[in-house]
N, C-alpha and C positions, 0 to 999 in steps of 0.2 A: 098279507104275507106273514106266515108264522115265523116268529123269531126263534132261531135255534139256540138251545141252551148249550153252554160249553160242557164238554164231557166231565163227569165227576172225577175228581182226582183220587186215584187209588191210594189208599193209605197203606204205607209199608208196615210190615210187622216189626216187632222189637228186634227179632233176629236179623231181619234184613237191614235195619238201621245200624245195628251193631257191626255187621259184616262190612257195610259201606264205610263206616267210620274207620274200621281197622285198615281197610284198603287205602283210604285217604291218608292215614297216618303212616302206613308203610311206604307210600309214594313219597311222602315228605321226608322220611328217613333217607331214602335213596337220593332225593334231590339235594338234601343238605350235605350228605356225605360226598356227593360229586362236587358241590360248591366249595366246601371248606376243608374237606379231608377228615380223617379219623381223629387226629389230635385235637382239632378245634370243635368237633361235633359235640353238642350238648342237648339236653332235653329242652332247654329254653329255645334254642334255635329251631329245633324240629317242631315244637309247638307253634312258634311264630310262622314257620313255613306252611304248616297245615291250617293256620288261622284258628287255632283252638287254644283253650287255656291249658296250663300245665296240669291242672287237675284232670281235665278230660284225657290228656295223654297218659297220665299215670293210672287212670281207671282201666285203660285197655292194655297198657304196657307198664306194669308196676316198677320195673327197674330199667336201667340203661341197657343191660344185657338183653332183657325181654324185647326192648325196642329194636335193637340191632338184629337180633335173630328174626324178629318179625319182618323187618325190611329185607333181610337176606332170603328168607323163605319166599316172600312175595316175588323177588327177582327171579328165583329159580322156577317158580310157577309160570312167570312170563316167558322164560326161555322155553319151557316145556310146551306151552300153548303155541308159541311161534313156530317151533320145530314141527309139531304135529300138523299145524296148518300148512306148512311148506310141504311136508311129506304127502299130505292129502291130495296134492296137485299132480302127483306122479304115480306111475306104475313102478313097481320095484323090479330090479335094482335101480336106484337113482344114479344118474351120471355123477361120478366123483367130483368133477369140476363144478357142477351146479350146487352140490351139497356144500363144498368148501366155500364157495362164494356166499351162500346163504349164511353159513356160520360166521364168516368174517363180517359181512355188512350188517347182519341183523343181531349179532351178539358181541363179538370180540372188538369191533371198532367203536362200540358205544361207550360213552363216559361211565355208564353204570358197571361195565365189566372191570375197568381199572379200579373203580371204587370198591368193588367186591374183592379184588385181589388185595387192595390196601387193608381192608377189614380183616381178611384172613391172616395177613402177615402181622398185623397189630395184635391179633389174638394169641400170638405165640407166647406173650408174657401174661396172659390171663387164662388160667387153666379152665375156669368155669365157662367162659365165653368160647374158648377153643373146643371144649367138649360138645357144647350145644351146636356150634356151627358144623362140626364134623357130623353130628347126628343128622342134621338137615341135609348136608351135602351128600351123605351116604345114600340117602333115598334117591336123590337126583342122579347120582353116578350110575346106579343100577338102571334107571330109565334111559339115560344117555347112551350107555354101552349097549343095551338091548336094542335101542333104536338104530344105532350104527350097524350092528350085526344084521338087522332086519332089512334096512333100506339099501345098504351098500352092496351086500351080496358077494363079497370076495372070499375065495377059498383061503384057508390058512396055509395050504400048500400050493402056492403058485410060483411066479417068478421071484416072490419074496423069500420063499423057502420056509420050512417049518420052524426054523430058529427065530424068525422074525414074527410071522403070523399076523392074524387080523387084529388082535388086541394091541400088540406093540405098534402096529401100523397106525391104529387110532391115536395112541398117545404121542407118536411122532408128529402127527398132523396137529393135534391140540397144542403141543409144545411150540411148534412153529407159529401158530396163530397167537398164542399167549405172548410169546416174545415180541412179535410185531406190535401187539397192543400196548405192552409196557413201554416199548421204545418209541412209540409214535410221537410223543411230545418233544422228542429230541431230533426228529427228522427235519431236514432242511426245507421240505415242502410237503404238501398233502398228497402228492402223487407217488411218493416212495413206496408206501405199502400196497398201493394198487399194482405197481410193477412187481413187487415181491410176491404178492398173491398169485399172479399169473405165472410167474417163474416157478413157484412151488407146485402149482397145479400140474405143470408139465413134468416136473421131476417126479412127483408122486405117481402120476398116471403111468409114467414110463417104467415104474418099478414093480408093476404087478400085472396079473392077468385076471380076467373075470372067469366065472365058473365055466363058461362055455368055451374057454380056451382062446378067446379073442383078446387082443391087447386092449387095455383100457385107454380110451382116447382122451387126450388132453385138449378137449375142444376149446377154441378161443371164443369166448362169449361175444356176440355181436355188440358193437359199441353201444347201441341203444339199450340192450339188455343190461349191460354193466352199469350204464348211467341210471337206469331205473332202480337197480338194487342200491346204488349209492345214494339215490335221491329219496330213499325211504325216510319219511320224516323221523327225525330224532327228537325225542321229548326235550323241549327247551328247559335248560336249568335256570330257573329264575333266581335273581339275587336274593339272598337270605337276609331279611331285615334283622338288625341288631339294636335298633333303637333310634333315637333322634339323630345320632351322629352320622348315619349313612347306612350303607349295605356292605356285606362281604360278598365279593364276586367270585365266580368260579376260578380256581387256579388254572393257569395256562401252561405251567411247566410241571414236569413230573419228578422234580428233584427228591420228593419224599417217597416216591414209589421204590420199594426195595424188592428186587428180584431180577 
């Protein structure tokens, strides 16, 4: 019997190794930000979370601002990829209820969303960081708004009226989801936002008409479908090592979140 040789390991190019390391570091930035918050985040904690030296971190992200912007940009790209994958499963227009459930369970309910809000709020006192975050965010906002217009398909002049329109309707929806996310850590139990989401879906759908003149239906997702969305694995936030004395664990209260 001829012994089969193991397949040769494909050697990655320098560019591929660099890209992989930057992704690893960007993930570590987000994980650390979720775990300890902006005030306690440091290059040392991020390097420890990524299991690299501070020198390796500074090679890819020379400053703390570079590191934070890199993590933020990585998160926005994750949102974009997730949204495009979701949209790819549907013919347009996508039912409003389905889209809002996707936004909540795949973006707004995740720890990384509140961490991103905390980062943006903290940047108010750092003009350089604020400018750079705004630049990254501006590109994402264009894509987000274009996607909303493409997949939802509601007229600006419907039961909403021209004074409200599609763009304002988008921002009303985002504001509700954003508020739910920020207040989540103060809720009495984990089911509060599930109920609020379904209530908002009914209110939102009752407020407009689709292009063909039919009322937008606030469909109630089957229990199994809602549970499947909620059960989407959330990236575990590992404790961030800080030395021999122990670990810093993820904060469970949102007292530092401002908004």
